[in-house]
N, C-alpha and C positions, 0 to 999 in steps of 0.2 A: 644389717647394722642397725641397732635401735637408735632413736634420737638420743643425742648425748650432749648437745649444746644448749643454749637458752630456749625456752619456749617462744613461740612465735610472737606472742604479745609483748615479751621483753625484747626480742630482737628488733621489733618496730620501734622501740624507744632507746635502743643501744647506742650511746654516744660516749664512748670511753675517753677518758683523759689521754692526752698524748705526751710522751716524753720526747718532744720535737726539739732538735738542736737549733739554737739561735741563728746559726749561719746556714740553715737548710737552703734558703733561697740563693745565697751567694755560692754555695757549693755547686748547685746545679747551673747557675748562670756561668760560672767560671768553666765547668765541664763542657757545657754546650758551645760557649764561646770559642774554646780551642778547637772543637770539632767543625765549627762553621768557617774556619779558615780554609777549608778544603772544599773545592767544587764537588757537588754531590755525585754526579754520575761519572762512572768509569768507562763502562761499556754497555751497549744494548744490542743483543744479537738474537735474530729470529730463530725459533726453534720448530722443527717439524715433529709434530705430535700424533698425527693420524686423525685428528679431531677436525671436522669440517666446519663447525659452527663457532669455533673460537680461533683466535690468533695468539701466539704465545712468544714471548721474548725472554732470554736469559739475561737478567740485569745484574750488573755490579755496581754498587754505590759506595761512597765513602762513609764509614761510620766513626766509632770512637777513634781518636788519634789519626784519623785518615785511613784507618785499616779498611781493605776491601771486604764488602759484605755481599753476599749473593741473594738474589730474589727471583721469583718467577713473576712475570707481568703479563696479564691476560686481558684481552679485549674481546667483546663479541664481534664476530666477523660481520662486516658490512653494516655496523651500527652507526647511527648518526652521532657525530661528535660536536662539542666535547661531552664527556660523560662524567658523572659523579664517580668518585673513587673510594674503594674500600681497601684500606691496608690492613691486612690480617697477620696476627702474631700467634705462634704455635706453642704447643705445651712443652713442659719440662722434659729434656732428654731427647727431643724430636729434632730433626732437621726438616728442610723444606720438602724432602722426598722428591716424587716425580711430578712433572708439570700437569699431569691429567687427574691428579688425586683430588684436588679442591676445586670444584667447579660451581658451587651453589652461587656465589656472588656474581660471577661473570654471567651465569644463566639468567640471573635476575636483572641484568642489564647494566651492571657496574664495571668500570675499570677496576682490576683486582691485582694488587701487589702482595705476594706472600713473602715475608722476610725469613730468611734463614736464621738459626740461632747459632752464633758464634760458638765454637768449642763444644757443641752439643751434637745431637744426631745419632748417638750410638746405643741408644736404649730401646727406641720404639721406631716403627715406620720404615721408611726406605733411606734413611740417612740424610746427611747435610754436607755441604761443601764450602763452609766457612771456618777456618781455623781460628783459634784465639791465641795470638802471639804473647799475651800478657799473663802468664800463669806461674810466674816465679814466687809470688808472695806466699807467706805461710798460710795454711788452711788445708782442708781435706780434698780428696779427689773429685767430689761431686760439685757441680756448679754452684750449688747453694753455699758451700763453705770455701770456695776459692777466694783467698784474700780476705777471710772473714775478720781479721784483726785490725783493718783499716779501711774506712769508706773509700779512700782513693784507690785502693787495690781490689776492691771486691768486684767479682764477675758481673754483678748486676749493675754496677756503674756503667761498664762498657755496654751491656746489652740494652739497658735503657736509653743510652745515648744512640745506639744503633736504631732503636725503635723510633725515636724522634727524627733522626736523619732519613729513615724510610719515608716519613711524611714529606719531607723536603725533596727527596728523590722522585716520588710519585708525581708530585706537582710539577716537576721539570720534564716529564714524559709526555710525548704526543698523545693527543686524544683525551686528556684529562681536564676537567674543570677544577682548578686548584681551590676555589672558594667552596667546593662540596666534597670535602675529603673526610672520611669517617675512619676511626680506628676500632678494630674488632678483635676480640681474642677470648680464649677459654683457659682457665687454669693459669698456668705461667703466662700465657698469652693475654688472659684477662687482666693480670697485674700490669703487664706492659701497656695495654691499651689505656688502663687507668692513669699510669704515669704519663703517657703521652697526653692525655686529656689535661693533666695538671701543668704540663710544660709547653704546650702548644696553644696560645691563647685563641687562635682563630680556627681551631678545629670545628668541623660541622657537626660531628656527633661521635659518641663513644658507646660501644656496645660491649659490655664487661660481664662475663659469665664465670662463676666459681673462681673468683680472682686469688691468685697467690700474692703473698706479701701484704695482706691486709690484716690488721690486728695481730701482728707478728708475735708479740709477747704472750698474748692469750693462746694463740695457736700452738706455741712451744709447750704450753702447760697442758693443752688438750689432747694433743696427738703425737704418736711416735711415727706416723706414716711419712714417708719421703715426700718432698724434700725437707720438711721441718725436722723429721727424724734424723737426717744427716747432720743438722746442726746440733741437736741434743747429743748425738753420738760423738761428735767432735768435743763438746764441752764436757762430756763424761770422762774423757781422757785428759783433756787440757783444762784441768780444774781452775786454774788461775785466769782463764781468758774470758770469763763470762762478761765482765764490765766492757772490755774492748769489743766483744762481739755485739753486745746490745747497743753500743755507740754506733758501730758500723750499720746495723740493721735500722737504726732510727733514720738514717738518710735514705733508706729504701722503702719506708712505710708507705703503703698504698693510700692509707687514710689521709696522710699529709698531702699527697698528690691530689686526692679528691677534693680536699678543702679549697684548693686553688683552681679547680676546673670551672670552666664556663659553659661548655657545650651541652646540648641535650644528651641525656644518658639513659641507657637500658641496661638493667641488671638482671641477673638470674642466679639462683643458688639452690642447691639440694639441702634440705634441713638435716639430713643424715650424712652429710659429707665430712668424712674423717680426714681428708687430704687437704682441703682448704675449707676449714670450718665456717659455717654460715654467719657466725658473729662477726667475722672479718668483712664479709660482703655488706652486711647491714651497717656496720660502723662507717664504712666508705660511703654507702648510700645516704646514711643519715646526716653525715657531715659534708656531703658533696656540695661545692660551690660557696661554702660560708666565708671564704676570704677572697672571693672573686669580684670585688667591687660591687657592681650592680646586682650580684647574686647569681645563682645558677639558673639556667634557662628552665622554665616550669615544665618543659616536656621531658619529665624525668620519672622512670617507673622501675619497680622491682617485682620479679615473679619468683615466689618461693615454690619449691616442689617438695612437700612435706614427707613423701615416702621414697625420695630418691637420694642417692649419694653423690659421689663426685661426678656421675654421668649427668646429674641434673635433669633438665627437661628434654635433652636430646632434640629430636626432630620438632617436637612441640616448641621448644624454645627458639629454634631456627625459624619456624613458622611466625612466631611473634615478632622476632627481629626484622624479618623481611617486611612485614606489614608496617612496623613502626618506622623503619628507616626510609621506606618509601614516602611516607607522609612528611618525615623531617626534611628530606632533601628534594621534595616535590618531583618525584619521578614521573 
């Protein structure tokens, strides 16, 4: 795929205006306040994986509306505790899969919580185990369009709330240093990590790669790739729904979350990414922390990959993340 978004020099200055709703903060404060009425942990059960160097638990915690959300929690075997924690969020259409699939962070010495995606898991990987009981609102079959006509009904209101509650849950687990908790994700997971950075004021770090839900309006004009393409396909049929859809999406805009973030942040994006266009990642990076009181932590960097698409920097990006996060949390 040839480069199709803004040139790098323009991306580095890209700070688009936002159609941000006046009640953005109140909307999310009210949403999270309701979720906080529920104790975070439901169950923590040890799992036999056949791995000798890691210990794993099947965790269930309370997410949006107190709904049970599944996660894998993994610790390095025999590690000195408490450990800094990484909460990892996964991509669109994926579930948490099998407990031995994602071992990078635990092998680097972190406590690792991998959150399942409610109502997803049927498109890639090895599936998920968290249903979404709130699917009756108008919208299409894909998660990106479930409840598209109202911010209160949209799938991502629930998923973002789950992501915030995952941080609360990992901080309640044994072996974790609550003050050193990082949010990590790629694609949809990157969008969730960014939302968490904007909603959890004492997060230790955010690692955001190829984030979905950033620069949403521009992305809808640039690409027909899913999941943005699912939204345009819905609007192609429901021709009178555009205004309601844009209003809903304005409450989910990653740049708005980025503006409110405090934590040190590490970004990455492929400049040929037609799934999550790089202008969205740069818009979030360039406006990161601008509303966060004393400003964003200066330990903030972004890594572009000029010849890569949605795969971005792959292992090279992970190598950079490992070195950066070790410095930020003083491993």
